[in-house]
N, CA, C, O and the ligand as a Tripos MOL2 file, in Angstrom:
@<TRIPOS>MOLECULE
protein
  229   227    58     0     0
PROTEIN
NO_CHARGES

@<TRIPOS>ATOM
      1 N          -0.4790    3.5920  -17.5290 N.3       1 MET1
      2 CA         -0.6850    2.6780  -16.3980 C.3       1 MET1
      3 C          -0.8060    3.4860  -15.1070 C.2       1 MET1
      4 O           0.0300    4.3350  -14.7970 O.2       1 MET1
      5 N          -1.8710    3.1950  -14.3710 N.am      2 GLN2
      6 CA         -2.0610    3.8780  -13.1040 C.3       2 GLN2
      7 C          -1.7270    2.9450  -11.9620 C.2       2 GLN2
      8 O          -1.8010    1.7230  -12.0910 O.2       2 GLN2
      9 N          -1.3610    3.5390  -10.8460 N.am      3 VAL3
     10 CA         -1.0810    2.7250   -9.6710 C.3       3 VAL3
     11 C          -2.2810    2.8050   -8.7480 C.2       3 VAL3
     12 O          -2.7810    3.8900   -8.4510 O.2       3 VAL3
     13 N          -2.7350    1.6570   -8.3000 N.am      4 ILE4
     14 CA         -3.8540    1.6210   -7.3630 C.3       4 ILE4
     15 C          -3.3970    0.9390   -6.0890 C.2       4 ILE4
     16 O          -2.6940   -0.0710   -6.1190 O.2       4 ILE4
     17 N          -3.8160    1.5190   -4.9560 N.am      5 CYS5
     18 CA         -3.4680    0.9260   -3.6680 C.3       5 CYS5
     19 C          -4.3710   -0.2910   -3.4510 C.2       5 CYS5
     20 O          -5.5960   -0.1800   -3.5010 O.2       5 CYS5
     21 N          -3.7660   -1.4340   -3.2130 N.am      6 CYS6
     22 CA         -4.5640   -2.6480   -3.0770 C.3       6 CYS6
     23 C          -5.2180   -2.7490   -1.7090 C.2       6 CYS6
     24 O          -5.9790   -3.6860   -1.4680 O.2       6 CYS6
     25 N          -4.9450   -1.8080   -0.8000 N.am      7 VAL7
     26 CA         -5.5770   -1.8260    0.5210 C.3       7 VAL7
     27 C          -6.7860   -0.8940    0.5440 C.2       7 VAL7
     28 O          -7.8930   -1.3290    0.8590 O.2       7 VAL7
     29 N          -6.5890    0.3810    0.2140 N.am      8 CYS8
     30 CA         -7.6780    1.3500    0.3200 C.3       8 CYS8
     31 C          -8.2180    1.7390   -1.0550 C.2       8 CYS8
     32 O          -9.1620    2.5230   -1.1530 O.2       8 CYS8
     33 N          -7.6320    1.2020   -2.1000 N.am      9 HIS9
     34 CA         -8.0930    1.4270   -3.4720 C.3       9 HIS9
     35 C          -8.0570    2.8760   -3.9150 C.2       9 HIS9
     36 O          -8.8470    3.3090   -4.7540 O.2       9 HIS9
     37 N          -7.1250    3.6150   -3.3350 N.am     10 LYS10
     38 CA         -6.8830    4.9530   -3.8630 C.3      10 LYS10
     39 C          -6.0130    4.8000   -5.0970 C.2      10 LYS10
     40 O          -5.2260    3.8600   -5.2090 O.2      10 LYS10
     41 N          -6.1650    5.7270   -6.0080 N.am     11 THR11
     42 CA         -5.3150    5.6900   -7.1920 C.3      11 THR11
     43 C          -4.4270    6.9260   -7.2120 C.2      11 THR11
     44 O          -4.7770    7.9800   -6.6810 O.2      11 THR11
     45 N          -3.2990    6.7670   -7.8230 N.am     12 LYS12
     46 CA         -2.3420    7.8610   -7.8660 C.3      12 LYS12
     47 C          -2.5920    8.6950   -9.1100 C.2      12 LYS12
     48 O          -2.6570    8.1620  -10.2180 O.2      12 LYS12
     49 N          -2.7300    9.9790   -8.9330 N.am     13 ASN13
     50 CA         -2.8520   10.8660  -10.0830 C.3      13 ASN13
     51 C          -1.8140   11.9750   -9.9490 C.2      13 ASN13
     52 O          -0.9490   11.9210   -9.0750 O.2      13 ASN13
     53 N          -1.9020   12.9610  -10.8030 N.am     14 HIS14
     54 CA         -0.8810   14.0010  -10.8000 C.3      14 HIS14
     55 C          -0.8800   14.8370   -9.5270 C.2      14 HIS14
     56 O           0.1060   15.5070   -9.2160 O.2      14 HIS14
     57 N          -1.9990   14.7940   -8.7880 N.am     15 LYS15
     58 CA         -2.0750   15.5680   -7.5500 C.3      15 LYS15
     59 C          -1.6210   14.7630   -6.3380 C.2      15 LYS15
     60 O          -1.2910   15.3250   -5.2940 O.2      15 LYS15
     61 N          -1.6060   13.4710   -6.4850 N.am     16 GLY16
     62 CA         -1.2720   12.6320   -5.3500 C.3      16 GLY16
     63 C          -2.2100   11.4380   -5.3170 C.2      16 GLY16
     64 O          -2.6510   10.9440   -6.3550 O.2      16 GLY16
     65 N          -2.5050   10.9860   -4.1100 N.am     17 TRP17
     66 CA         -3.3690    9.8120   -3.9780 C.3      17 TRP17
     67 C          -4.7780   10.2470   -3.6490 C.2      17 TRP17
     68 O          -4.9740   11.0510   -2.7370 O.2      17 TRP17
     69 N          -5.7560    9.7430   -4.3610 N.am     18 ALA18
     70 CA         -7.1320   10.1090   -4.1100 C.3      18 ALA18
     71 C          -8.0330    8.9260   -4.4020 C.2      18 ALA18
     72 O          -7.7500    8.0680   -5.2390 O.2      18 ALA18
     73 N          -9.1410    8.9260   -3.6620 N.am     19 LYS19
     74 CA        -10.1240    7.8900   -3.9050 C.3      19 LYS19
     75 C         -10.9510    8.3040   -5.1130 C.2      19 LYS19
     76 O         -11.5720    9.3660   -5.1100 O.2      19 LYS19
     77 N         -10.9590    7.5030   -6.1000 N.am     20 GLN20
     78 CA        -11.7130    7.8390   -7.3040 C.3      20 GLN20
     79 C         -12.1220    6.5540   -8.0170 C.2      20 GLN20
     80 O         -11.5170    5.4950   -7.8490 O.2      20 GLN20
     81 N         -13.1260    6.6900   -8.7820 N.am     21 ALA21
     82 CA        -13.6170    5.5220   -9.4990 C.3      21 ALA21
     83 C         -12.6090    5.1160  -10.5620 C.2      21 ALA21
     84 O         -12.0950    5.9400  -11.3180 O.2      21 ALA21
     85 N         -12.3530    3.8390  -10.5890 N.am     22 ALA22
     86 CA        -11.4170    3.3450  -11.5930 C.3      22 ALA22
     87 C         -12.1120    3.2940  -12.9410 C.2      22 ALA22
     88 O         -13.2140    2.7630  -13.0770 O.2      22 ALA22
     89 N         -11.4430    3.8560  -13.9250 N.am     23 ARG23
     90 CA        -12.0170    3.8130  -15.2630 C.3      23 ARG23
     91 C         -11.9040    2.3980  -15.8090 C.2      23 ARG23
     92 O         -10.8520    1.7650  -15.7300 O.2      23 ARG23
     93 N         -12.9800    1.9310  -16.3470 N.am     24 SER24
     94 CA        -12.9180    0.5940  -16.9170 C.3      24 SER24
     95 C         -12.0180    0.6180  -18.1460 C.2      24 SER24
     96 O         -12.0700    1.5490  -18.9500 O.2      24 SER24
     97 N         -11.2160   -0.3890  -18.2780 N.am     25 GLY25
     98 CA        -10.3130   -0.4480  -19.4100 C.3      25 GLY25
     99 C          -8.9440    0.0990  -19.0780 C.2      25 GLY25
    100 O          -7.9650   -0.1750  -19.7720 O.2      25 GLY25
    101 N          -8.8830    0.8850  -17.9970 N.am     26 ALA26
    102 CA         -7.5810    1.4110  -17.5970 C.3      26 ALA26
    103 C          -6.7580    0.2970  -16.9680 C.2      26 ALA26
    104 O          -7.2820   -0.5860  -16.2890 O.2      26 ALA26
    105 N          -5.4840    0.3610  -17.2090 N.am     27 GLN27
    106 CA         -4.6210   -0.6620  -16.6370 C.3      27 GLN27
    107 C          -4.0770   -0.1700  -15.3200 C.2      27 GLN27
    108 O          -3.5930    0.9560  -15.2000 O.2      27 GLN27
    109 N          -4.1680   -1.0390  -14.3330 N.am     28 PHE28
    110 CA         -3.7070   -0.6630  -13.0080 C.3      28 PHE28
    111 C          -2.5650   -1.5510  -12.5620 C.2      28 PHE28
    112 O          -2.5380   -2.7600  -12.7910 O.2      28 PHE28
    113 N          -1.6410   -0.8980  -11.9230 N.am     29 SER29
    114 CA         -0.5740   -1.6250  -11.2720 C.3      29 SER29
    115 C          -0.8660   -1.5700   -9.7780 C.2      29 SER29
    116 O          -1.0100   -0.4850   -9.2160 O.2      29 SER29
    117 N          -0.9540   -2.7160   -9.1380 N.am     30 HIS30
    118 CA         -1.2850   -2.7200   -7.7240 C.3      30 HIS30
    119 C          -0.0580   -2.4300   -6.8680 C.2      30 HIS30
    120 O           1.0280   -2.9730   -7.0720 O.2      30 HIS30
    121 N          -0.2820   -1.5630   -5.9180 N.am     31 GLY31
    122 CA          0.8020   -1.1860   -5.0220 C.3      31 GLY31
    123 C           0.2240   -0.6920   -3.7160 C.2      31 GLY31
    124 O          -0.8840   -1.0690   -3.3350 O.2      31 GLY31
    125 N           0.9690    0.1470   -3.0360 N.am     32 TYR32
    126 CA          0.5060    0.7050   -1.7690 C.3      32 TYR32
    127 C           0.6770    2.2110   -1.8080 C.2      32 TYR32
    128 O           1.6820    2.7260   -2.2990 O.2      32 TYR32
    129 N          -0.3210    2.9120   -1.2830 N.am     33 CYS33
    130 CA         -0.1470    4.3390   -1.1170 C.3      33 CYS33
    131 C           0.7670    4.5370    0.0990 C.2      33 CYS33
    132 O           0.9250    3.6100    0.8940 O.2      33 CYS33
    133 N           1.3680    5.7150    0.2630 N.am     34 PRO34
    134 CA          2.3130    5.9150    1.3710 C.3      34 PRO34
    135 C           1.7240    5.5570    2.7280 C.2      34 PRO34
    136 O           2.4150    4.9900    3.5750 O.2      34 PRO34
    137 N           0.4510    5.8820    2.9420 N.am     35 GLN35
    138 CA         -0.2140    5.5920    4.2110 C.3      35 GLN35
    139 C          -0.2730    4.0900    4.4770 C.2      35 GLN35
    140 O           0.1400    3.6160    5.5350 O.2      35 GLN35
    141 N          -0.7810    3.3660    3.5190 N.am     36 CYS36
    142 CA         -0.9380    1.9280    3.6830 C.3      36 CYS36
    143 C           0.4190    1.2320    3.6830 C.2      36 CYS36
    144 O           0.5930    0.1900    4.3130 O.2      36 CYS36
    145 N           1.3580    1.8080    2.9830 N.am     37 TYR37
    146 CA          2.6990    1.2390    2.9600 C.3      37 TYR37
    147 C           3.2900    1.2760    4.3640 C.2      37 TYR37
    148 O           3.8960    0.3050    4.8180 O.2      37 TYR37
    149 N           3.1110    2.3950    5.0420 N.am     38 ARG38
    150 CA          3.6300    2.5400    6.3990 C.3      38 ARG38
    151 C           2.9470    1.5490    7.3350 C.2      38 ARG38
    152 O           3.5900    0.9060    8.1650 O.2      38 ARG38
    153 N           1.6020    1.4410    7.1790 N.am     39 GLN39
    154 CA          0.8580    0.5030    8.0130 C.3      39 GLN39
    155 C           1.3410   -0.9210    7.7750 C.2      39 GLN39
    156 O           1.4890   -1.7090    8.7090 O.2      39 GLN39
    157 N           1.5800   -1.2300    6.5270 N.am     40 MET40
    158 CA          2.0190   -2.5750    6.1950 C.3      40 MET40
    159 C           3.3850   -2.8590    6.7990 C.2      40 MET40
    160 O           3.6310   -3.9480    7.3180 O.2      40 MET40
    161 N           4.2720   -1.8740    6.7290 N.am     41 MET41
    162 CA          5.6050   -2.0650    7.2840 C.3      41 MET41
    163 C           5.5310   -2.2770    8.7900 C.2      41 MET41
    164 O           6.2840   -3.0790    9.3430 O.2      41 MET41
    165 N           4.6200   -1.5570    9.4630 N.am     42 GLU42
    166 CA          4.4500   -1.7440   10.9040 C.3      42 GLU42
    167 C           3.9360   -3.1380   11.1940 C.2      42 GLU42
    168 O           4.3770   -3.7930   12.1390 O.2      42 GLU42
    169 N           2.9960   -3.5880   10.3710 N.am     43 MET43
    170 CA          2.4480   -4.9350   10.5470 C.3      43 MET43
    171 C           3.5280   -5.9880   10.3720 C.2      43 MET43
    172 O           3.5980   -6.9570   11.1280 O.2      43 MET43
    173 N           4.3590   -5.7890    9.3780 N.am     44 VAL44
    174 CA          5.4390   -6.7420    9.1170 C.3      44 VAL44
    175 C           6.4070   -6.7590   10.2940 C.2      44 VAL44
    176 O           6.8630   -7.8180   10.7250 O.2      44 VAL44
    177 N           6.7120   -5.5730   10.8040 N.am     45 GLU45
    178 CA          7.6230   -5.4980   11.9420 C.3      45 GLU45
    179 C           7.0310   -6.2090   13.1450 C.2      45 GLU45
    180 O           7.7160   -6.9750   13.8220 O.2      45 GLU45
    181 N           5.7460   -5.9510   13.4100 N.am     46 ASN46
    182 CA          5.0870   -6.6050   14.5380 C.3      46 ASN46
    183 C           5.0690   -8.1100   14.3510 C.2      46 ASN46
    184 O           5.2450   -8.8650   15.3070 O.2      46 ASN46
    185 N           4.8610   -8.5370   13.1360 N.am     47 PHE47
    186 CA          4.8280   -9.9630   12.8380 C.3      47 PHE47
    187 C           6.1590  -10.6050   13.2040 C.2      47 PHE47
    188 O           6.1950  -11.6650   13.8300 O.2      47 PHE47
    189 N           7.2340   -9.9700   12.8170 N.am     48 PHE48
    190 CA          8.5410  -10.5510   13.1110 C.3      48 PHE48
    191 C           8.8370  -10.5080   14.6050 C.2      48 PHE48
    192 O           9.4530  -11.4270   15.1450 O.2      48 PHE48
    193 N           8.4010   -9.4400   15.2750 N.am     49 VAL49
    194 CA          8.6290   -9.3440   16.7050 C.3      49 VAL49
    195 C           7.8590  -10.4510   17.4220 C.2      49 VAL49
    196 O           8.3930  -11.1130   18.3120 O.2      49 VAL49
    197 N           6.5960  -10.6470   17.0230 N.am     50 LEU50
    198 CA          5.7570  -11.6640   17.6670 C.3      50 LEU50
    199 C           6.2980  -13.0620   17.4390 C.2      50 LEU50
    200 O           6.1670  -13.9410   18.2910 O.2      50 LEU50
    201 N           6.8970  -13.2510   16.2990 N.am     51 ASN51
    202 CA          7.3890  -14.5840   15.9750 C.3      51 ASN51
    203 C           8.8400  -14.8040   16.3760 C.2      51 ASN51
    204 O           9.4300  -15.8520   16.1140 O.2      51 ASN51
    205 N           9.3910  -13.7940   17.0120 N.am     52 GLY52
    206 CA         10.7500  -13.9490   17.5170 C.3      52 GLY52
    207 C          11.7910  -14.0560   16.4280 C.2      52 GLY52
    208 O          12.8920  -14.5580   16.6560 O.2      52 GLY52
    209 N          11.4440  -13.5860   15.2470 N.am     53 CYS53
    210 CA         12.3850  -13.6860   14.1370 C.3      53 CYS53
    211 C          13.3260  -12.5020   14.1050 C.2      53 CYS53
    212 O          14.3020  -12.4850   13.3550 O.2      53 CYS53
    213 N          13.0260  -11.5250   14.9150 N.am     54 ARG54
    214 CA         13.8360  -10.3240   14.8610 C.3      54 ARG54
    215 C          14.8910  -10.3760   15.9450 C.2      54 ARG54
    216 O          14.5840  -10.5600   17.1220 O.2      54 ARG54
    217 N          16.0870  -10.2200   15.5520 N.am     55 LYS55
    218 CA         17.1740  -10.2450   16.5310 C.3      55 LYS55
    219 C          17.2460   -8.8820   17.1960 C.2      55 LYS55
    220 O          17.3370   -7.8520   16.5280 O.2      55 LYS55
    221 N          17.2040   -8.8930   18.5250 N.am     56 SER56
    222 CA         17.2940   -7.6250   19.2270 C.3      56 SER56
    223 C          18.7520   -7.1840   19.2660 C.2      56 SER56
    224 O          19.6630   -7.9900   19.4570 O.2      56 SER56
    225 N          18.9400   -5.9100   19.0830 N.am     57 ALA57
    226 CA         20.3050   -5.3930   19.0090 C.3      57 ALA57
    227 C          20.9750   -5.4520   20.3720 C.2      57 ALA57
    228 O          22.1330   -5.0580   20.5080 O.2      57 ALA57
    229 ZN         -3.8380    2.8270    0.5860 Zn       58 ZN58
@<TRIPOS>BOND
     1     1     2 1
     2     2     3 1
     3     3     4 2
     4     3     5 am
     5     5     6 1
     6     6     7 1
     7     7     8 2
     8     7     9 am
     9     9    10 1
    10    10    11 1
    11    11    12 2
    12    11    13 am
    13    13    14 1
    14    14    15 1
    15    15    16 2
    16    15    17 am
    17    17    18 1
    18    18    19 1
    19    19    20 2
    20    19    21 am
    21    21    22 1
    22    22    23 1
    23    23    24 2
    24    23    25 am
    25    25    26 1
    26    26    27 1
    27    27    28 2
    28    27    29 am
    29    29    30 1
    30    30    31 1
    31    31    32 2
    32    31    33 am
    33    33    34 1
    34    34    35 1
    35    35    36 2
    36    35    37 am
    37    37    38 1
    38    38    39 1
    39    39    40 2
    40    39    41 am
    41    41    42 1
    42    42    43 1
    43    43    44 2
    44    43    45 am
    45    45    46 1
    46    46    47 1
    47    47    48 2
    48    47    49 am
    49    49    50 1
    50    50    51 1
    51    51    52 2
    52    51    53 am
    53    53    54 1
    54    54    55 1
    55    55    56 2
    56    55    57 am
    57    57    58 1
    58    58    59 1
    59    59    60 2
    60    59    61 am
    61    61    62 1
    62    62    63 1
    63    63    64 2
    64    63    65 am
    65    65    66 1
    66    66    67 1
    67    67    68 2
    68    67    69 am
    69    69    70 1
    70    70    71 1
    71    71    72 2
    72    71    73 am
    73    73    74 1
    74    74    75 1
    75    75    76 2
    76    75    77 am
    77    77    78 1
    78    78    79 1
    79    79    80 2
    80    79    81 am
    81    81    82 1
    82    82    83 1
    83    83    84 2
    84    83    85 am
    85    85    86 1
    86    86    87 1
    87    87    88 2
    88    87    89 am
    89    89    90 1
    90    90    91 1
    91    91    92 2
    92    91    93 am
    93    93    94 1
    94    94    95 1
    95    95    96 2
    96    95    97 am
    97    97    98 1
    98    98    99 1
    99    99   100 2
   100    99   101 am
   101   101   102 1
   102   102   103 1
   103   103   104 2
   104   103   105 am
   105   105   106 1
   106   106   107 1
   107   107   108 2
   108   107   109 am
   109   109   110 1
   110   110   111 1
   111   111   112 2
   112   111   113 am
   113   113   114 1
   114   114   115 1
   115   115   116 2
   116   115   117 am
   117   117   118 1
   118   118   119 1
   119   119   120 2
   120   119   121 am
   121   121   122 1
   122   122   123 1
   123   123   124 2
   124   123   125 am
   125   125   126 1
   126   126   127 1
   127   127   128 2
   128   127   129 am
   129   129   130 1
   130   130   131 1
   131   131   132 2
   132   131   133 am
   133   133   134 1
   134   134   135 1
   135   135   136 2
   136   135   137 am
   137   137   138 1
   138   138   139 1
   139   139   140 2
   140   139   141 am
   141   141   142 1
   142   142   143 1
   143   143   144 2
   144   143   145 am
   145   145   146 1
   146   146   147 1
   147   147   148 2
   148   147   149 am
   149   149   150 1
   150   150   151 1
   151   151   152 2
   152   151   153 am
   153   153   154 1
   154   154   155 1
   155   155   156 2
   156   155   157 am
   157   157   158 1
   158   158   159 1
   159   159   160 2
   160   159   161 am
   161   161   162 1
   162   162   163 1
   163   163   164 2
   164   163   165 am
   165   165   166 1
   166   166   167 1
   167   167   168 2
   168   167   169 am
   169   169   170 1
   170   170   171 1
   171   171   172 2
   172   171   173 am
   173   173   174 1
   174   174   175 1
   175   175   176 2
   176   175   177 am
   177   177   178 1
   178   178   179 1
   179   179   180 2
   180   179   181 am
   181   181   182 1
   182   182   183 1
   183   183   184 2
   184   183   185 am
   185   185   186 1
   186   186   187 1
   187   187   188 2
   188   187   189 am
   189   189   190 1
   190   190   191 1
   191   191   192 2
   192   191   193 am
   193   193   194 1
   194   194   195 1
   195   195   196 2
   196   195   197 am
   197   197   198 1
   198   198   199 1
   199   199   200 2
   200   199   201 am
   201   201   202 1
   202   202   203 1
   203   203   204 2
   204   203   205 am
   205   205   206 1
   206   206   207 1
   207   207   208 2
   208   207   209 am
   209   209   210 1
   210   210   211 1
   211   211   212 2
   212   211   213 am
   213   213   214 1
   214   214   215 1
   215   215   216 2
   216   215   217 am
   217   217   218 1
   218   218   219 1
   219   219   220 2
   220   219   221 am
   221   221   222 1
   222   222   223 1
   223   223   224 2
   224   223   225 am
   225   225   226 1
   226   226   227 1
   227   227   228 2
@<TRIPOS>SUBSTRUCTURE
     1 MET1         2 RESIDUE 1 A MET
     2 GLN2         6 RESIDUE 1 A GLN
     3 VAL3        10 RESIDUE 1 A VAL
     4 ILE4        14 RESIDUE 1 A ILE
     5 CYS5        18 RESIDUE 1 A CYS
     6 CYS6        22 RESIDUE 1 A CYS
     7 VAL7        26 RESIDUE 1 A VAL
     8 CYS8        30 RESIDUE 1 A CYS
     9 HIS9        34 RESIDUE 1 A HIS
    10 LYS10       38 RESIDUE 1 A LYS
    11 THR11       42 RESIDUE 1 A THR
    12 LYS12       46 RESIDUE 1 A LYS
    13 ASN13       50 RESIDUE 1 A ASN
    14 HIS14       54 RESIDUE 1 A HIS
    15 LYS15       58 RESIDUE 1 A LYS
    16 GLY16       62 RESIDUE 1 A GLY
    17 TRP17       66 RESIDUE 1 A TRP
    18 ALA18       70 RESIDUE 1 A ALA
    19 LYS19       74 RESIDUE 1 A LYS
    20 GLN20       78 RESIDUE 1 A GLN
    21 ALA21       82 RESIDUE 1 A ALA
    22 ALA22       86 RESIDUE 1 A ALA
    23 ARG23       90 RESIDUE 1 A ARG
    24 SER24       94 RESIDUE 1 A SER
    25 GLY25       98 RESIDUE 1 A GLY
    26 ALA26      102 RESIDUE 1 A ALA
    27 GLN27      106 RESIDUE 1 A GLN
    28 PHE28      110 RESIDUE 1 A PHE
    29 SER29      114 RESIDUE 1 A SER
    30 HIS30      118 RESIDUE 1 A HIS
    31 GLY31      122 RESIDUE 1 A GLY
    32 TYR32      126 RESIDUE 1 A TYR
    33 CYS33      130 RESIDUE 1 A CYS
    34 PRO34      134 RESIDUE 1 A PRO
    35 GLN35      138 RESIDUE 1 A GLN
    36 CYS36      142 RESIDUE 1 A CYS
    37 TYR37      146 RESIDUE 1 A TYR
    38 ARG38      150 RESIDUE 1 A ARG
    39 GLN39      154 RESIDUE 1 A GLN
    40 MET40      158 RESIDUE 1 A MET
    41 MET41      162 RESIDUE 1 A MET
    42 GLU42      166 RESIDUE 1 A GLU
    43 MET43      170 RESIDUE 1 A MET
    44 VAL44      174 RESIDUE 1 A VAL
    45 GLU45      178 RESIDUE 1 A GLU
    46 ASN46      182 RESIDUE 1 A ASN
    47 PHE47      186 RESIDUE 1 A PHE
    48 PHE48      190 RESIDUE 1 A PHE
    49 VAL49      194 RESIDUE 1 A VAL
    50 LEU50      198 RESIDUE 1 A LEU
    51 ASN51      202 RESIDUE 1 A ASN
    52 GLY52      206 RESIDUE 1 A GLY
    53 CYS53      210 RESIDUE 1 A CYS
    54 ARG54      214 RESIDUE 1 A ARG
    55 LYS55      218 RESIDUE 1 A LYS
    56 SER56      222 RESIDUE 1 A SER
    57 ALA57      226 RESIDUE 1 A ALA
    58 ZN58       229 GROUP 0 **** ****
């Protein structure tokens, strides 16, 4: 099972994350590469800040 980033569609291999053609028939687990994961976390944080759901310390 390979992990594919559902944002930029990079797949994880033994060297790290790289953009490559997905082999047909291969099973993919959708996830986030470290880059997109960080972006997503920032987006989530901004979302909570904008919606006032985040309690300021
Ligand atoms: Zn990605």
